PASEBA-1860 file (N, C-alpha, C; in nm, 3 decimals):
! residues 280
1> MHRPAVIQ> 1.514/-2.648/-2.871/1.477/-2.682/-2.732/1.387/-2.572/-2.676 ~ 1.273/-2.612/-2.620/1.179/-2.513/-2.566/1.230/-2.459/-2.433 ~ 1.231/-2.327/-2.423/1.272/-2.262/-2.299/1.150/-2.199/-2.231 ~ 1.143/-2.209/-2.099/1.033/-2.144/-2.029/1.035/-1.993/-2.054 ~ 0.916/-1.934/-2.060/0.908/-1.790/-2.078/0.967/-1.718/-1.957 ~ 1.027/-1.603/-1.982/1.082/-1.522/-1.875/0.968/-1.456/-1.798 ~ 0.970/-1.471/-1.666/0.868/-1.409/-1.583/0.895/-1.258/-1.576 ~ 0.792/-1.181/-1.600/0.806/-1.035/-1.595/0.773/-0.986/-1.454
9> WPAEAIWE> 0.876/-0.974/-1.372/0.858/-0.929/-1.234/0.850/-0.776/-1.229 ~ 0.760/-0.720/-1.151/0.746/-0.573/-1.141/0.846/-0.512/-1.043 ~ 0.975/-0.543/-1.063/1.077/-0.504/-0.966/1.086/-0.351/-0.951 ~ 1.083/-0.279/-1.061/1.097/-0.134/-1.052/0.978/-0.072/-0.980 ~ 0.858/-0.118/-1.011/0.739/-0.064/-0.945/0.742/-0.093/-0.795 ~ 0.785/-0.213/-0.757/0.795/-0.247/-0.616/0.898/-0.159/-0.547 ~ 1.012/-0.140/-0.612/1.116/-0.057/-0.553/1.065/0.086/-0.531 ~ 0.992/0.141/-0.626/0.941/0.277/-0.614/0.844/0.290/-0.497
17> QVAPLLPG> 0.769/0.183/-0.468/0.675/0.187/-0.356/0.743/0.167/-0.221 ~ 0.842/0.079/-0.218/0.900/0.039/-0.090/1.018/0.126/-0.047 ~ 1.099/0.172/-0.142/1.219/0.249/-0.108/1.191/0.369/-0.019 ~ 1.083/0.446/-0.040/1.056/0.558/0.052/1.027/0.511/0.195 ~ 0.979/0.388/0.211/0.948/0.335/0.343/1.070/0.274/0.410 ~ 1.159/0.215/0.328/1.278/0.147/0.378/1.401/0.202/0.305 ~ 1.460/0.309/0.353/1.578/0.365/0.286/1.688/0.261/0.267 ~ 1.747/0.260/0.148/1.850/0.162/0.116/1.796/0.032/0.064
25> FTIEILPE> 1.665/0.026/0.041/1.599/-0.097/-0.003/1.648/-0.142/-0.140 ~ 1.669/-0.274/-0.152/1.702/-0.334/-0.282/1.613/-0.455/-0.306 ~ 1.596/-0.490/-0.433/1.518/-0.607/-0.469/1.597/-0.690/-0.569 ~ 1.600/-0.821/-0.546/1.672/-0.913/-0.635/1.579/-1.028/-0.674 ~ 1.585/-1.066/-0.801/1.509/-1.180/-0.852/1.609/-1.284/-0.901 ~ 1.603/-1.404/-0.845/1.696/-1.511/-0.884/1.618/-1.627/-0.945 ~ 1.671/-1.687/-1.052/1.602/-1.803/-1.111/1.602/-1.924/-1.020 ~ 1.707/-1.939/-0.937/1.715/-2.055/-0.848/1.811/-2.026/-0.735
33> IGSTNTEL> 1.778/-2.076/-0.617/1.864/-2.064/-0.501/1.825/-2.174/-0.403 ~ 1.915/-2.205/-0.312/1.881/-2.305/-0.212/1.766/-2.259/-0.124 ~ 1.786/-2.147/-0.056/1.685/-2.092/0.033/1.704/-1.941/0.042 ~ 1.600/-1.866/0.016/1.611/-1.720/0.026/1.634/-1.677/0.170 ~ 1.574/-1.746/0.267/1.599/-1.713/0.407/1.745/-1.736/0.444 ~ 1.797/-1.853/0.404/1.937/-1.885/0.437/2.032/-1.783/0.375 ~ 2.006/-1.742/0.252/2.093/-1.646/0.186/2.091/-1.511/0.255 ~ 1.975/-1.462/0.293/1.969/-1.331/0.360/2.029/-1.338/0.501
41> MRRAKDGK> 2.013/-1.450/0.569/2.078/-1.465/0.700/2.229/-1.469/0.684 ~ 2.278/-1.535/0.579/2.422/-1.538/0.554/2.475/-1.398/0.529 ~ 2.404/-1.322/0.449/2.447/-1.185/0.420/2.448/-1.100/0.546 ~ 2.346/-1.116/0.629/2.339/-1.037/0.752/2.459/-1.066/0.842 ~ 2.495/-1.193/0.851/2.608/-1.230/0.936/2.740/-1.181/0.877 ~ 2.739/-1.150/0.748/2.856/-1.087/0.684/2.852/-0.936/0.693 ~ 2.753/-0.883/0.764/2.744/-0.738/0.784/2.661/-0.663/0.683 ~ 2.591/-0.735/0.594/2.507/-0.670/0.494/2.365/-0.662/0.547
49> LEPTLLVA> 2.333/-0.547/0.605/2.209/-0.533/0.680/2.106/-0.443/0.612 ~ 2.129/-0.406/0.486/2.032/-0.321/0.419/1.902/-0.399/0.394 ~ 1.789/-0.328/0.393/1.662/-0.395/0.364/1.665/-0.457/0.224 ~ 1.633/-0.584/0.215/1.644/-0.657/0.088/1.524/-0.749/0.068 ~ 1.468/-0.742/-0.050/1.366/-0.837/-0.092/1.431/-0.933/-0.191 ~ 1.437/-1.060/-0.154/1.500/-1.162/-0.238/1.393/-1.260/-0.284 ~ 1.374/-1.266/-0.416/1.270/-1.350/-0.475/1.337/-1.463/-0.552 ~ 1.288/-1.583/-0.536/1.342/-1.698/-0.609/1.233/-1.762/-0.693
57> EHQTAGRG> 1.263/-1.786/-0.818/1.167/-1.858/-0.902/1.163/-2.006/-0.866 ~ 1.271/-2.053/-0.804/1.274/-2.192/-0.757/1.371/-2.203/-0.642 ~ 1.327/-2.266/-0.532/1.414/-2.294/-0.419/1.442/-2.444/-0.414 ~ 1.569/-2.479/-0.397/1.606/-2.620/-0.391/1.622/-2.672/-0.250 ~ 1.630/-2.581/-0.151/1.649/-2.623/-0.012/1.569/-2.534/0.081 ~ 1.444/-2.512/0.044/1.358/-2.429/0.129/1.333/-2.496/0.262 ~ 1.308/-2.413/0.363/1.288/-2.465/0.498/1.156/-2.413/0.555 ~ 1.094/-2.498/0.637/0.973/-2.459/0.707/1.001/-2.443/0.855
65> RLGRDWIA> 0.894/-2.427/0.931/0.906/-2.409/1.075/0.960/-2.536/1.140 ~ 1.035/-2.517/1.250/1.093/-2.626/1.329/1.188/-2.712/1.249 ~ 1.254/-2.650/1.147/1.356/-2.719/1.071/1.304/-2.814/0.966 ~ 1.172/-2.815/0.943/1.118/-2.905/0.843/1.154/-2.859/0.703 ~ 1.164/-2.955/0.609/1.185/-2.919/0.469/1.060/-2.852/0.415 ~ 1.082/-2.754/0.326/0.971/-2.692/0.256/0.956/-2.763/0.122 ~ 0.837/-2.820/0.097/0.812/-2.890/-0.028/0.777/-2.787/-0.134 ~ 0.871/-2.761/-0.226/0.851/-2.658/-0.327/0.783/-2.717/-0.451
73> LTDRVDNA> 0.686/-2.644/-0.502/0.624/-2.682/-0.628/0.711/-2.628/-0.740 ~ 0.753/-2.714/-0.832/0.856/-2.674/-0.927/0.811/-2.672/-1.073 ~ 0.717/-2.756/-1.108/0.679/-2.767/-1.250/0.597/-2.647/-1.295 ~ 0.646/-2.577/-1.396/0.570/-2.466/-1.450/0.447/-2.519/-1.524 ~ 0.341/-2.442/-1.520/0.220/-2.473/-1.593/0.194/-2.358/-1.690 ~ 0.201/-2.390/-1.819/0.185/-2.286/-1.922/0.279/-2.168/-1.897 ~ 0.404/-2.203/-1.862/0.509/-2.103/-1.839/0.482/-2.012/-1.720 ~ 0.393/-2.054/-1.631/0.367/-1.977/-1.511/0.426/-2.050/-1.390
81> LPMLTFSL> 0.472/-1.974/-1.291/0.528/-2.034/-1.171/0.416/-2.084/-1.081 ~ 0.426/-2.207/-1.032/0.321/-2.259/-0.945/0.326/-2.202/-0.804 ~ 0.439/-2.139/-0.767/0.454/-2.092/-0.630/0.532/-1.960/-0.628 ~ 0.492/-1.872/-0.538/0.567/-1.750/-0.511/0.649/-1.773/-0.384 ~ 0.782/-1.758/-0.393/0.868/-1.771/-0.276/0.959/-1.650/-0.268 ~ 0.960/-1.587/-0.151/1.047/-1.470/-0.133/1.077/-1.452/0.015 ~ 1.183/-1.376/0.041/1.219/-1.339/0.177/1.247/-1.190/0.181 ~ 1.203/-1.127/0.289/1.230/-0.987/0.313/1.316/-0.976/0.438
89> GLPFSPAS> 1.435/-0.917/0.424/1.524/-0.898/0.538/1.543/-0.751/0.567 ~ 1.547/-0.714/0.695/1.565/-0.575/0.732/1.602/-0.562/0.879 ~ 1.671/-0.454/0.916/1.693/-0.426/1.058/1.558/-0.408/1.127 ~ 1.545/-0.465/1.246/1.413/-0.469/1.308/1.430/-0.475/1.460 ~ 1.365/-0.383/1.532/1.384/-0.377/1.678/1.251/-0.352/1.750 ~ 1.159/-0.448/1.746/1.034/-0.429/1.819/1.057/-0.446/1.969 ~ 0.969/-0.389/2.048/0.979/-0.407/2.193/0.956/-0.553/2.230 ~ 0.868/-0.620/2.155/0.842/-0.763/2.175/0.825/-0.829/2.040
97> WSGLSLAV> 0.880/-0.951/2.028/0.868/-1.025/1.902/0.744/-1.112/1.899 ~ 0.674/-1.123/2.010/0.560/-1.214/2.020/0.451/-1.177/1.920 ~ 0.408/-1.275/1.843/0.298/-1.254/1.750/0.339/-1.203/1.614 ~ 0.469/-1.195/1.585/0.511/-1.139/1.457/0.461/-1.223/1.339 ~ 0.473/-1.354/1.347/0.426/-1.437/1.235/0.276/-1.423/1.215 ~ 0.201/-1.399/1.324/0.057/-1.380/1.313/0.025/-1.249/1.242 ~ 0.099/-1.144/1.276/0.078/-1.015/1.211/0.110/-1.023/1.062 ~ 0.215/-1.095/1.028/0.249/-1.115/0.886/0.137/-1.190/0.816
105> GVSLASSL> 0.083/-1.292/0.881/-0.028/-1.367/0.823/-0.150/-1.280/0.800 ~ -0.181/-1.194/0.896/-0.294/-1.101/0.880/-0.273/-1.013/0.759 ~ -0.151/-0.963/0.742/-0.120/-0.876/0.628/-0.141/-0.949/0.496 ~ -0.088/-1.070/0.486/-0.099/-1.146/0.362/-0.244/-1.179/0.330 ~ -0.316/-1.231/0.427/-0.455/-1.269/0.403/-0.539/-1.148/0.364 ~ -0.516/-1.036/0.431/-0.592/-0.915/0.402/-0.563/-0.863/0.262 ~ -0.440/-0.882/0.215/-0.403/-0.835/0.081/-0.457/-0.925/-0.029 ~ -0.475/-1.053/0.001/-0.505/-1.150/-0.104/-0.654/-1.174/-0.126
113> DPSIQLKW> -0.726/-1.217/-0.021/-0.867/-1.249/-0.042/-0.934/-1.271/0.094 ~ -1.058/-1.223/0.111/-1.126/-1.238/0.240/-1.160/-1.382/0.277 ~ -1.153/-1.476/0.182/-1.183/-1.615/0.212/-1.066/-1.690/0.274 ~ -0.948/-1.628/0.277/-0.829/-1.693/0.332/-0.832/-1.684/0.484 ~ -0.802/-1.796/0.549/-0.795/-1.800/0.694/-0.650/-1.821/0.739 ~ -0.629/-1.809/0.869/-0.496/-1.825/0.926/-0.497/-1.939/1.026 ~ -0.404/-2.032/1.009/-0.388/-2.142/1.104/-0.267/-2.111/1.190 ~ -0.294/-2.088/1.317/-0.189/-2.052/1.412/-0.079/-2.158/1.412
121> PNDLWLKE> 0.052/-2.120/1.409/0.098/-1.981/1.416/0.148/-1.923/1.284 ~ 0.156/-2.002/1.175/0.228/-1.946/1.059/0.180/-1.994/0.923 ~ 0.054/-2.038/0.913/0.005/-2.090/0.785/-0.114/-2.011/0.733 ~ -0.118/-1.996/0.600/-0.237/-1.946/0.533/-0.320/-2.066/0.490 ~ -0.449/-2.063/0.519/-0.538/-2.175/0.488/-0.649/-2.131/0.394 ~ -0.686/-2.222/0.306/-0.798/-2.201/0.217/-0.877/-2.331/0.209 ~ -1.000/-2.329/0.255/-1.086/-2.447/0.250/-1.020/-2.569/0.315 ~ -0.967/-2.548/0.435/-0.907/-2.655/0.516/-0.777/-2.710/0.458
129> RKLGGILI> -0.715/-2.638/0.365/-0.588/-2.681/0.307/-0.486/-2.568/0.313 ~ -0.360/-2.604/0.303/-0.253/-2.506/0.319/-0.226/-2.431/0.189 ~ -0.246/-2.300/0.195/-0.219/-2.213/0.082/-0.078/-2.157/0.086 ~ -0.026/-2.136/0.204/0.108/-2.077/0.215/0.162/-2.089/0.356 ~ 0.287/-2.051/0.371/0.352/-2.058/0.501/0.448/-1.943/0.522 ~ 0.482/-1.920/0.648/0.568/-1.809/0.689/0.679/-1.865/0.777 ~ 0.802/-1.824/0.751/0.916/-1.863/0.834/0.993/-1.737/0.871 ~ 1.003/-1.710/1.001/1.071/-1.590/1.049/1.196/-1.630/1.126
137> ETTAINNQ> 1.308/-1.567/1.091/1.436/-1.591/1.158/1.500/-1.457/1.192 ~ 1.574/-1.454/1.301/1.640/-1.331/1.342/1.784/-1.359/1.384 ~ 1.863/-1.255/1.380/2.001/-1.265/1.426/2.043/-1.129/1.482 ~ 2.140/-1.129/1.569/2.193/-1.005/1.626/2.332/-0.981/1.569 ~ 2.350/-0.863/1.509/2.479/-0.825/1.451/2.520/-0.692/1.512 ~ 2.628/-0.694/1.592/2.679/-0.572/1.655/2.568/-0.495/1.728 ~ 2.495/-0.567/1.812/2.387/-0.510/1.893/2.269/-0.461/1.810 ~ 2.262/-0.500/1.685/2.147/-0.465/1.601/2.077/-0.593/1.559
145> RYVVIGIG> 1.946/-0.593/1.572/1.869/-0.710/1.533/1.831/-0.701/1.386 ~ 1.838/-0.815/1.319/1.801/-0.825/1.178/1.701/-0.938/1.166 ~ 1.591/-0.914/1.094/1.488/-1.016/1.078/1.479/-1.055/0.931 ~ 1.455/-1.183/0.907/1.429/-1.233/0.772/1.294/-1.303/0.775 ~ 1.204/-1.257/0.690/1.069/-1.311/0.684/1.053/-1.383/0.552 ~ 1.045/-1.514/0.558/1.031/-1.596/0.438/0.884/-1.634/0.416 ~ 0.840/-1.625/0.293/0.700/-1.651/0.260/0.690/-1.738/0.135 ~ 0.607/-1.838/0.140/0.576/-1.920/0.023/0.426/-1.927/0.005
153> INILQAKQ> 0.378/-1.898/-0.116/0.235/-1.901/-0.146/0.213/-1.983/-0.272 ~ 0.128/-2.084/-0.263/0.094/-2.163/-0.381/0.004/-2.081/-0.473 ~ 0.045/-2.067/-0.597/-0.031/-1.987/-0.693/-0.124/-2.074/-0.777 ~ -0.073/-2.182/-0.833/-0.155/-2.270/-0.913/-0.116/-2.414/-0.889 ~ -0.203/-2.503/-0.926/-0.179/-2.644/-0.902/-0.067/-2.693/-0.992 ~ 0.036/-2.750/-0.930/0.151/-2.798/-1.006/0.118/-2.932/-1.072 ~ 0.187/-2.961/-1.181/0.171/-3.089/-1.247/0.227/-3.202/-1.160 ~ 0.160/-3.314/-1.163/0.207/-3.435/-1.097/0.239/-3.413/-0.950
161> LSTSVLRT> 0.154/-3.335/-0.882/0.177/-3.309/-0.741/0.132/-3.429/-0.658 ~ 0.222/-3.485/-0.581/0.188/-3.596/-0.493/0.161/-3.544/-0.353 ~ 0.044/-3.575/-0.300/0.011/-3.532/-0.165/0.066/-3.627/-0.058 ~ 0.125/-3.738/-0.099/0.171/-3.836/-0.001/0.288/-3.785/0.081 ~ 0.365/-3.688/0.028/0.481/-3.637/0.101/0.449/-3.508/0.175 ~ 0.326/-3.460/0.165/0.288/-3.335/0.228/0.219/-3.360/0.362 ~ 0.247/-3.275/0.460/0.183/-3.287/0.590/0.037/-3.244/0.583 ~ 0.008/-3.147/0.496/-0.127/-3.096/0.480/-0.155/-3.082/0.332
169> APAWLQEI> -0.275/-3.117/0.289/-0.310/-3.103/0.148/-0.300/-2.957/0.105 ~ -0.250/-2.931/-0.016/-0.228/-2.794/-0.059/-0.351/-2.730/-0.123 ~ -0.358/-2.599/-0.112/-0.453/-2.518/-0.187/-0.371/-2.423/-0.274 ~ -0.437/-2.354/-0.367/-0.363/-2.261/-0.453/-0.450/-2.139/-0.482 ~ -0.383/-2.027/-0.504/-0.450/-1.898/-0.512/-0.546/-1.890/-0.631 ~ -0.515/-1.959/-0.740/-0.602/-1.952/-0.856/-0.738/-2.016/-0.834 ~ -0.756/-2.086/-0.723/-0.889/-2.136/-0.689/-0.986/-2.021/-0.664 ~ -0.935/-1.910/-0.613/-1.021/-1.797/-0.579/-0.994/-1.674/-0.667
177> NAQAQAAS> -0.884/-1.677/-0.739/-0.850/-1.568/-0.833/-0.784/-1.630/-0.955 ~ -0.863/-1.652/-1.058/-0.814/-1.723/-1.176/-0.702/-1.648/-1.246 ~ -0.689/-1.518/-1.222/-0.586/-1.437/-1.287/-0.457/-1.428/-1.206 ~ -0.453/-1.488/-1.090/-0.336/-1.476/-1.002/-0.211/-1.534/-1.068 ~ -0.101/-1.462/-1.055/0.030/-1.507/-1.100/0.131/-1.471/-0.991 ~ 0.246/-1.536/-0.992/0.346/-1.511/-0.889/0.388/-1.364/-0.886 ~ 0.415/-1.306/-1.003/0.465/-1.169/-1.008/0.360/-1.069/-0.959 ~ 0.237/-1.084/-1.003/0.132/-0.991/-0.960/0.100/-1.008/-0.813
185> TLAQVITP> 0.110/-1.130/-0.762/0.084/-1.155/-0.620/0.191/-1.088/-0.534 ~ 0.316/-1.094/-0.577/0.422/-1.026/-0.504/0.394/-0.877/-0.495 ~ 0.357/-0.816/-0.607/0.327/-0.673/-0.607/0.209/-0.641/-0.517 ~ 0.117/-0.734/-0.506/-0.005/-0.714/-0.427/0.023/-0.714/-0.277 ~ 0.120/-0.797/-0.233/0.138/-0.817/-0.088/0.252/-0.740/-0.026 ~ 0.352/-0.697/-0.106/0.477/-0.653/-0.044/0.466/-0.518/0.027 ~ 0.402/-0.419/-0.034/0.394/-0.289/0.032/0.310/-0.296/0.159 ~ 0.191/-0.360/0.157/0.118/-0.376/0.283/0.198/-0.451/0.390
193> LVHTLQLF> 0.280/-0.546/0.347/0.363/-0.619/0.443/0.462/-0.525/0.511 ~ 0.524/-0.437/0.435/0.618/-0.342/0.494/0.546/-0.252/0.593 ~ 0.428/-0.203/0.558/0.350/-0.120/0.652/0.318/-0.198/0.779 ~ 0.284/-0.327/0.764/0.256/-0.411/0.880/0.377/-0.422/0.971 ~ 0.494/-0.444/0.914/0.616/-0.457/0.994/0.647/-0.327/1.067 ~ 0.626/-0.216/1.004/0.654/-0.088/1.069/0.558/-0.063/1.184 ~ 0.431/-0.101/1.166/0.336/-0.086/1.275/0.369/-0.182/1.389 ~ 0.406/-0.305/1.355/0.442/-0.402/1.458/0.564/-0.356/1.537
201> ETQGFAPF> 0.659/-0.297/1.469/0.782/-0.254/1.536/0.753/-0.150/1.644 ~ 0.653/-0.066/1.622/0.622/0.040/1.719/0.515/0.001/1.819 ~ 0.421/-0.088/1.778/0.307/-0.117/1.865/0.290/-0.264/1.899 ~ 0.374/-0.350/1.843/0.363/-0.491/1.875/0.242/-0.557/1.811 ~ 0.198/-0.668/1.868/0.090/-0.747/1.808/-0.049/-0.690/1.836 ~ -0.063/-0.607/1.937/-0.196/-0.562/1.981/-0.285/-0.512/1.867 ~ -0.235/-0.429/1.773/-0.324/-0.381/1.667/-0.376/-0.490/1.573 ~ -0.315/-0.608/1.578/-0.350/-0.717/1.485/-0.434/-0.827/1.551
209> QKSFNALD> -0.451/-0.820/1.684/-0.519/-0.927/1.755/-0.661/-0.949/1.704 ~ -0.739/-0.844/1.692/-0.878/-0.857/1.648/-0.886/-0.915/1.507 ~ -0.799/-0.867/1.418/-0.801/-0.916/1.280/-0.763/-1.063/1.273 ~ -0.662/-1.103/1.351/-0.624/-1.244/1.350/-0.739/-1.331/1.398 ~ -0.802/-1.292/1.507/-0.910/-1.375/1.561/-1.027/-1.387/1.464 ~ -1.048/-1.284/1.381/-1.155/-1.291/1.281/-1.122/-1.388/1.170 ~ -0.992/-1.417/1.149/-0.948/-1.506/1.042/-0.903/-1.643/1.094 ~ -0.918/-1.665/1.224/-0.863/-1.783/1.290/-0.932/-1.912/1.244
217> ALHNRTVL> -0.857/-1.999/1.177/-0.912/-2.125/1.127/-0.935/-2.227/1.238 ~ -0.876/-2.206/1.355/-0.888/-2.302/1.464/-0.993/-2.264/1.566 ~ -1.056/-2.149/1.552/-1.146/-2.099/1.655/-1.259/-2.198/1.685 ~ -1.275/-2.227/1.815/-1.379/-2.320/1.863/-1.363/-2.462/1.810 ~ -1.241/-2.496/1.770/-1.214/-2.633/1.727/-1.126/-2.703/1.829 ~ -1.145/-2.833/1.841/-1.060/-2.911/1.929/-0.923/-2.928/1.866 ~ -0.818/-2.900/1.942/-0.682/-2.910/1.890/-0.600/-3.001/1.980 ~ -0.506/-3.069/1.919/-0.405/-3.145/1.992/-0.281/-3.059/2.002
225> IQNNKESM> -0.224/-3.051/2.119/-0.105/-2.969/2.142/0.010/-3.063/2.172 ~ 0.103/-3.071/2.078/0.214/-3.164/2.092/0.344/-3.087/2.107 ~ 0.413/-3.111/2.217/0.539/-3.042/2.241/0.643/-3.084/2.140 ~ 0.718/-2.986/2.089/0.832/-3.016/2.002/0.957/-3.011/2.088 ~ 0.988/-3.124/2.151/1.094/-3.126/2.251/1.229/-3.087/2.193 ~ 1.248/-3.115/2.063/1.377/-3.083/2.004/1.399/-2.933/1.994 ~ 1.290/-2.854/2.005/1.304/-2.709/1.995/1.305/-2.642/2.131 ~ 1.304/-2.722/2.239/1.294/-2.666/2.373/1.417/-2.700/2.456
233> ADSVQLQG> 1.459/-2.605/2.540/1.563/-2.634/2.638/1.502/-2.723/2.746 ~ 1.586/-2.805/2.809/1.535/-2.896/2.910/1.466/-2.824/3.024 ~ 1.510/-2.700/3.051/1.455/-2.628/3.163/1.324/-2.557/3.132 ~ 1.287/-2.552/3.005/1.167/-2.479/2.966/1.043/-2.561/2.998 ~ 0.943/-2.499/3.058/0.816/-2.564/3.085/0.705/-2.485/3.018 ~ 0.609/-2.555/2.961/0.495/-2.489/2.902/0.406/-2.432/3.011 ~ 0.326/-2.332/2.974/0.238/-2.269/3.070/0.119/-2.360/3.100 ~ 0.131/-2.443/3.202/0.021/-2.527/3.244/0.004/-2.653/3.162
241> IDQGISQG> 0.095/-2.683/3.069/0.079/-2.802/2.984/0.193/-2.899/3.013 ~ 0.159/-3.020/3.044/0.259/-3.122/3.075/0.334/-3.163/2.949 ~ 0.453/-3.223/2.969/0.527/-3.278/2.856/0.441/-3.384/2.788 ~ 0.439/-3.387/2.655/0.360/-3.484/2.582/0.252/-3.415/2.500 ~ 0.131/-3.470/2.503/0.023/-3.418/2.421/-0.094/-3.380/2.509 ~ -0.148/-3.260/2.484/-0.269/-3.216/2.551/-0.376/-3.188/2.447 ~ -0.499/-3.177/2.492/-0.611/-3.151/2.402/-0.700/-3.044/2.463 ~ -0.755/-2.959/2.377/-0.843/-2.856/2.427/-0.916/-2.786/2.314
249> LAQGVDIS> -0.993/-2.684/2.351/-1.072/-2.608/2.256/-1.003/-2.474/2.230 ~ -0.966/-2.448/2.104/-0.897/-2.324/2.069/-0.994/-2.206/2.078 ~ -0.946/-2.097/2.140/-1.030/-1.979/2.164/-0.961/-1.850/2.118 ~ -0.893/-1.858/2.005/-0.828/-1.738/1.954/-0.695/-1.711/2.022 ~ -0.646/-1.588/2.008/-0.516/-1.551/2.065/-0.531/-1.431/2.157 ~ -0.437/-1.420/2.251/-0.440/-1.304/2.341/-0.361/-1.189/2.281 ~ -0.341/-1.084/2.357/-0.281/-0.962/2.305/-0.134/-0.981/2.266 ~ -0.072/-1.089/2.313/0.067/-1.118/2.275/0.078/-1.216/2.159
257> GALIVLTV> -0.036/-1.271/2.115/-0.035/-1.369/2.008/-0.031/-1.512/2.056 ~ -0.035/-1.534/2.188/-0.038/-1.671/2.240/-0.175/-1.732/2.214 ~ -0.175/-1.861/2.177/-0.300/-1.932/2.151/-0.369/-1.963/2.284 ~ -0.496/-1.931/2.292/-0.576/-1.960/2.412/-0.646/-2.095/2.390 ~ -0.621/-2.188/2.482/-0.681/-2.322/2.471/-0.749/-2.356/2.602 ~ -0.877/-2.395/2.594/-0.950/-2.440/2.711/-0.932/-2.590/2.724 ~ -0.868/-2.633/2.833/-0.842/-2.775/2.858/-0.913/-2.818/2.986 ~ -0.901/-2.945/3.018/-0.961/-2.994/3.142/-0.897/-2.930/3.263
265> NGRQLVSS> -0.777/-2.876/3.245/-0.707/-2.808/3.354/-0.731/-2.658/3.354 ~ -0.821/-2.612/3.267/-0.850/-2.469/3.263/-0.791/-2.403/3.140 ~ -0.787/-2.271/3.144/-0.740/-2.189/3.032/-0.588/-2.193/3.025 ~ -0.536/-2.231/2.907/-0.392/-2.239/2.888/-0.350/-2.144/2.777 ~ -0.230/-2.089/2.791/-0.171/-2.004/2.687/-0.053/-2.078/2.626 ~ -0.050/-2.086/2.494/0.054/-2.161/2.424/0.128/-2.066/2.332 ~ 0.260/-2.062/2.344/0.340/-1.974/2.258/0.388/-2.050/2.136 ~ 0.409/-1.978/2.026/0.440/-2.042/1.898/0.573/-2.115/1.898
273> SEVSIKAV> 0.664/-2.078/1.988/0.795/-2.141/1.988/0.794/-2.275/2.061 ~ 0.682/-2.312/2.121/0.679/-2.428/2.210/0.614/-2.552/2.152 ~ 0.509/-2.534/2.071/0.431/-2.650/2.030/0.389/-2.641/1.885 ~ 0.348/-2.752/1.831/0.278/-2.753/1.703/0.133/-2.790/1.730 ~ 0.045/-2.743/1.643/-0.098/-2.759/1.664/-0.157/-2.844/1.552 ~ -0.244/-2.938/1.589/-0.316/-3.016/1.489/-0.463/-3.017/1.526 ~ -0.544/-2.965/1.434/-0.689/-2.966/1.461/-0.739/-3.109/1.454 ~ -0.832/-3.142/1.544/-0.889/-3.277/1.548/-1.011/-3.283/1.457
END
């Protein structure tokens, strides 16, 4: 019986780079798990708050933003993983959480390739298609905040991939880097990501605003703004946007990471927790 080749993850090299930045750091590689985000959140709620990088070769119950299922690419191609999926969990206490997913996106795009763009608020885009996604979750344990940052990046085109179940057509990293593999991509992005988180913790989103706007896939494009009512309390009102759907011209993000949209009612600011965005 043919067995898939064992992926050679650079765990020791990553640990040597990250441990000096995050004391107590550990790295785990699992062949399969339901969700790396769910597992790290479970551990945090059990009091295990050390910085941890959890990598899964396959997720069976991955999650996306707003509770959506994450469609995982599973079929290996020539014994290579079609997708890199990992979560980084650590104690985290920024003055403001606004714009964190955008800063993470800037870090990933900057590490990978200058042709990658960012679709507000949490997607990596390549040639109008989704290359990857970011899911950030937090919890408070004994007055200490813990953050889990989940990342999925398509590495190569999976066999028998059906686009009918996907919200957005997929892209993959090997389109722009034929040598890209899941293990090497992890090594490429993780240390810069830690530096990004440390800068964000002390200075917030402001240092990343200019970089995000330079990579903004929605800039000067007409967008539909649709409220996700299931994610909002009844008392919450959007800044100048009525319940339902609005339309406007995207104009980048402000210093807090809010999307700036020019509508018939004037300039509106949209926060990532309130709406989903669809370019027209």
